N, C-alpha and C positions, 0 to 999 in steps of 0.2 A: 220455578223450582221450585217445592213446597218441603217443609221438614216435616220428618214424623219422627214421636218418642219411640226409640229400638226399645223399651218395656213391653210396647204392645205387640212391636214388629217382629223382634227375634227371638229364639231361645234363649233361655236362662245362662244354660251353661257358653253358647256363641258372645253373648254379653258381658259375661266373666271375664274371657279370652279377650277381648277386643279393650275391655275397661284394661288388664293389664300394660296395654300398647296408650291408650290415648282414654284417660282418665277426664269424664266432662266438658271436653273440647267438641268442635266441630267438625265433622267430616266426611268428607265428599264421596260416596260410590257411584264410579263412573257407571253408565248403561255398558249394556253388551252388546260387541260390535253390530252383530245382526241388527240390534235396536235401533245403531244412532244414527242419526239424521243430518244430511249434508248441510255444510253454511247454505244461511236461507231458506231452507225448504220448508219452516214452519213459519216464516214471513213471508211480506213479498219482496224483499231485499233484492231476491236473487235476480227479480223480472225487474224490478223497476232500474238495479243497474242496464239489464239487459238492453232495455228499453231506451235507458238516457244514450249508451253504447250506441244501438244503430241508429238513433236522432244525431250525433256527432258524426258518426260516419258518414248519414243523407245531408248533413250541412256542408262534411267538407268538400264532398263531389260535385256538390251544388258552387264550389269555389270561396266558401269561408275560409278566412284565415286560421293556419293553428291556434297562433296569438289569442284570436278572437275566441275561437270555442275554448282555451285553455281560461282565458277571463271568465268568460257566461256560467261555463261549466264549475268554477273555482276547482281548477286543476291545473299542473304545472304541463309544460309545455311538451313534457318528456313523458307526461301521463297521457297526454292527447296521444303520440306520435305511438306508443304502447298500447293503446285501445285503436286507435286506424289499424295497426299492423296483424293484431289478433284479427279485427273483424275482416280483413282481406284473405288472411290466411285460413282460416275457418268457414 
């Protein structure tokens, strides 16, 4: 996310109105709902987690203990069980 100078983007009357509420501070303007991206959509985070979860499920099916999976992936045992449950239901 980059910063843009409001003087070069907003009409003068709108800039003056905004300055009445927030003068000289940074202001975040959220994206329109139709332009929002889902979590992990602009990076490969979602894909990597999906691949990791498939790997965890495959190793569990091969007989790997849940405690070992938790240690190997730096997760809690409860988190591993949640991943396995989601993989079985999805």
